[in-house]
VOKOLGU-187549 format. One line per field, with one value per residue (C-alpha): residue number from 1; residue in one letter; chain; x, y, z. Coordinates in nm, 2 decimals. Example, Ala and Ser with C-alpha at 12.3 -4.5 7.8 and 13.67 -1.06 7.14 Angstrom:
<atoms>
pagu: c(1:2)
nuke: c(a:s)
zati: c(A:A)
east: c(1.23:1.37)
north: c(-0.45:-0.11)
up: c(0.78:0.71)
</atoms>
This chain:
<atoms>
pagu: c(1:2:3:4:5:6:7:8:9:10:11:12:13:14:15:16:17:18:19:20:21:22:23:24:25:26:27:28:29:30:31:32:33:34:35:36:37:38:39:40:41:42:43:44:45:46:47:48:49:50:51:52:53:54:55:56:57:58:59:60:61:62:63:64:65:66:67:68:69:70:71:72:73:74:75:76:77:78:79:80:81:82:83:84:85:86:87:88:89:90:91:92:93:94:95:96:97)
nuke: c(m:a:k:m:m:s:n:a:q:l:a:s:n:f:l:k:a:i:s:h:e:g:r:l:m:i:l:c:q:l:a:s:g:e:k:s:v:t:e:l:e:d:l:l:a:a:r:q:a:a:v:s:q:q:l:s:r:l:r:l:e:g:l:v:k:p:r:r:d:g:k:t:i:y:y:s:l:t:d:d:r:p:r:q:i:i:e:v:v:y:d:l:f:c:k:d:d)
zati: c(A:A:A:A:A:A:A:A:A:A:A:A:A:A:A:A:A:A:A:A:A:A:A:A:A:A:A:A:A:A:A:A:A:A:A:A:A:A:A:A:A:A:A:A:A:A:A:A:A:A:A:A:A:A:A:A:A:A:A:A:A:A:A:A:A:A:A:A:A:A:A:A:A:A:A:A:A:A:A:A:A:A:A:A:A:A:A:A:A:A:A:A:A:A:A:A:A)
east: c(11.64:11.38:11.35:11.33:11.02:10.83:10.81:10.70:10.44:10.29:10.28:10.10:9.85:9.85:9.78:9.52:9.33:9.38:9.28:8.92:8.73:8.51:8.81:8.99:8.73:8.72:9.07:9.06:8.79:8.96:9.28:9.13:9.03:8.80:8.45:8.16:8.03:7.72:7.93:8.13:7.80:7.66:7.99:7.99:7.61:7.64:7.45:7.58:7.59:7.86:8.03:8.12:8.17:8.46:8.57:8.61:8.86:9.04:9.04:9.16:9.42:9.57:9.48:9.22:9.13:8.75:8.68:8.28:8.13:7.77:7.64:7.85:8.17:8.47:8.71:9.05:9.38:9.61:9.88:10.03:10.05:9.76:9.74:10.10:9.95:9.63:9.85:10.02:9.73:9.51:9.83:9.84:9.47:9.33:9.48:9.38:9.66)
north: c(9.75:9.60:9.33:9.51:9.74:9.41:9.26:9.59:9.64:9.26:9.25:9.60:9.40:9.17:9.38:9.59:9.22:9.12:9.48:9.41:9.28:9.09:8.94:8.86:8.68:8.48:8.41:8.29:8.05:7.91:7.88:7.54:7.37:7.38:7.58:7.60:7.97:7.84:7.74:8.10:8.29:8.01:8.09:8.47:8.51:8.70:8.71:8.52:8.85:8.99:8.65:8.59:8.96:8.93:8.58:8.77:9.04:8.71:8.54:8.83:8.87:8.45:8.42:8.21:7.90:7.76:7.41:7.25:6.94:7.00:7.31:7.34:7.57:7.51:7.80:7.68:7.90:7.89:7.94:7.94:8.27:8.37:8.14:8.23:8.65:8.49:8.30:8.63:8.83:8.59:8.55:9.01:9.00:8.73:8.50:8.50:8.64)
up: c(9.80:9.55:9.68:10.01:9.85:9.68:10.02:10.22:9.94:9.96:10.38:10.33:10.13:10.43:10.70:10.50:10.42:10.77:10.92:10.91:11.22:11.02:10.74:11.08:11.23:10.94:10.98:11.38:11.27:10.99:11.16:11.32:11.00:10.69:10.68:10.48:10.46:10.61:10.94:10.94:10.85:11.19:11.43:11.38:11.36:11.05:10.71:10.42:10.24:10.47:10.51:10.07:10.14:10.29:10.23:9.84:9.95:10.16:9.82:9.63:9.85:9.89:10.18:10.20:9.86:9.85:9.73:9.64:9.74:9.52:9.64:9.97:9.92:10.21:10.28:10.41:10.48:10.17:10.40:10.76:10.74:10.90:11.12:11.25:11.26:11.45:11.71:11.78:11.78:12.01:12.25:12.30:12.32:12.38:12.63:12.94:13.23)
</atoms>
């Protein structure tokens, strides 16, 4: 039972992290591969401060990881969990019938 409770807490934290539309959109973009912060700003038509704030939360939850190349910071998914969830959400809400 303790293991189930621990896993439930992890799942709850994961779902909370992706429940924000800005974070969900970032994960959708990263599902197709690594992107720089500037690329994410352009793709989402969002300010750098807003994108950075959401990336910070996703990083705190262990869903994305940064990579620095000179002055540019690139982000990618840490594992396949977000991609799997994004695919289900896409199939349920975005896919053409």
